[in-house]
N, C-alpha and C positions, 0 to 999 in steps of 0.2 A: 794552724800552729803559730804561736806567738813568735814574731821575728826577734832575733837577738840584737840588741842595740844599747847604747849608752845615752842618757838624757840628762841635761843640766839646764838651769836657767841662767842666762847670761846677765851681765850688769845692767842691761837695758830692759830686763824683765821678759825677754823672749826665750822660748824653748829652743834648745839646740840639740839635735839628734846626730849621733855619730854611729854609722853602721859598723859591722865587724870588719868590713873591707876598708874602713877608714874614711869613707865618704861623709862629709859634714853637711847637714841641712839646717840652716838657721831659720828660725821663725816657724817651726812646725806647729800645727794645730790638731788636737785630738777631736775626732768626730764619732759620735755613737752611731752604730749601724741600726740599732733597735732601741731608741731612747725611752720608749714607754714599756714595751714588753720585757726587754732584757737590758736594762741600763748599764750593767756591769760587764756585759759580754759583748764582744765584737766591737773593738775600738780601732779606728783607722787613724794613723798619724799622717797628715797631709802636709806637703811643702807649700810654699807661698804661691805656686802655680796650680794648686789643687790636686796634685798627683800624690798617690799613696806611696809613702816611703817606708812604712812599717805597719804591722798588724799586731793587735793584742787580742788574744782569745778571751782572756778573763783578767781584769785588773788585779785581782788578788794573787795571780800567778807571778806578778812582777816583783822584783826586789822592792822592799818597802819605800825606799827613797824615790825610786822612779814612779811607783804606784801613787805616791803622795803628790808628785808633780803633775801627773796626768789627771788625777781627781781634782786637784786645785784648779787646774786650767779649765777643765770641763765645767766646774761649778761657777767659774767666773764668766763663762761664755753663755751658759744656758739660763733661761728664765722661763719657767713653766709652772705658774702657781697651780696648786691642786685645790679644786673646789670641794669644800666640806659641807656647805649649805648654800642654798639659793634663798636669800632673804625675801627678795621681791623682784618683779619686773614691771616696767611702766605700762606695758601693753602686751597682748598676745599676738599682735600684728608687728611685723618688722618694717623698719628698724625700731628697736626698743632698747631701753637701758636696763641692765641687770645689776642688782645689788647683791653681792655674794660674800660669803666668808671663805677665805682660803687659808692654806697653811702659812701664808705670808701676811695675813691680816685681811681686814675687810676692804673691799674695793667695789667700784662700779665700772662697767664697760658697756659699750654699745654693740649689740648684735645686729649686723647688717641684714642677714637673711637666714632662713632655716638651713640653707646649704652650707653655712659656716659652722654647723654642728655635724661633726663626722663621727661615725661609729667605727672604732678601731677593733673592738671585739664585741661580743654580745653584751657585756657589762661595762665597757670602757668607752668614754666619749672624749673627743678633742674639740674644743670650742675656740674659734678664732674671733677676736674682736675687730673693730673697725680699723685699728692701728696695726693689726697683724700679730698681736700678742696671743699666744696659745694658752688656754686654760684646760686643765685635765680633770676629768671625773674618772678616777681609777676604777671605782666599783659602784655602779648604780644601786646595787642592793644595799649599800651602806649609807645611802642618803636617807634623811628623815622623810616622813610622809609628805610634808609640805613641799619639800624640794622635788620629790618624785612627781608630785602632781603638776608642778610647773614644767618640769622637763618633758613630761609626757605630752603636754600641749604643743610642744615644738617638734616632736619626733613623728 
């Protein structure tokens, strides 16, 4: 069940949460419990020590102003481009450089090893590059034939 609380952004740009008991937590951060499978469900608000001070079942259940603050903070913290097409790879042996089209534009990244491609579900993959940036393939079935052929060589 969603915890009842008030949330504002202070003049320094930090989120400030006030509980119904009047306890104030400055600098809270929203963290998704299931960022890929259910990005709008299960949001924990953590204090600066990493302890949960509030829970949100579903963002849409929040008052609009608070929901907007949480969504804005999440989008500023998270960076997970979604791969739409694999244009090319330099080699089928790792490490190799991938040239991909994502929802944020074309980019290149270095895949260190096959172990950096993780299957989240039967059709969803999470790929980590050499710098720790995560790329998502939400649905393998939606990739074009060329991209599927490349990804199959690594799975």
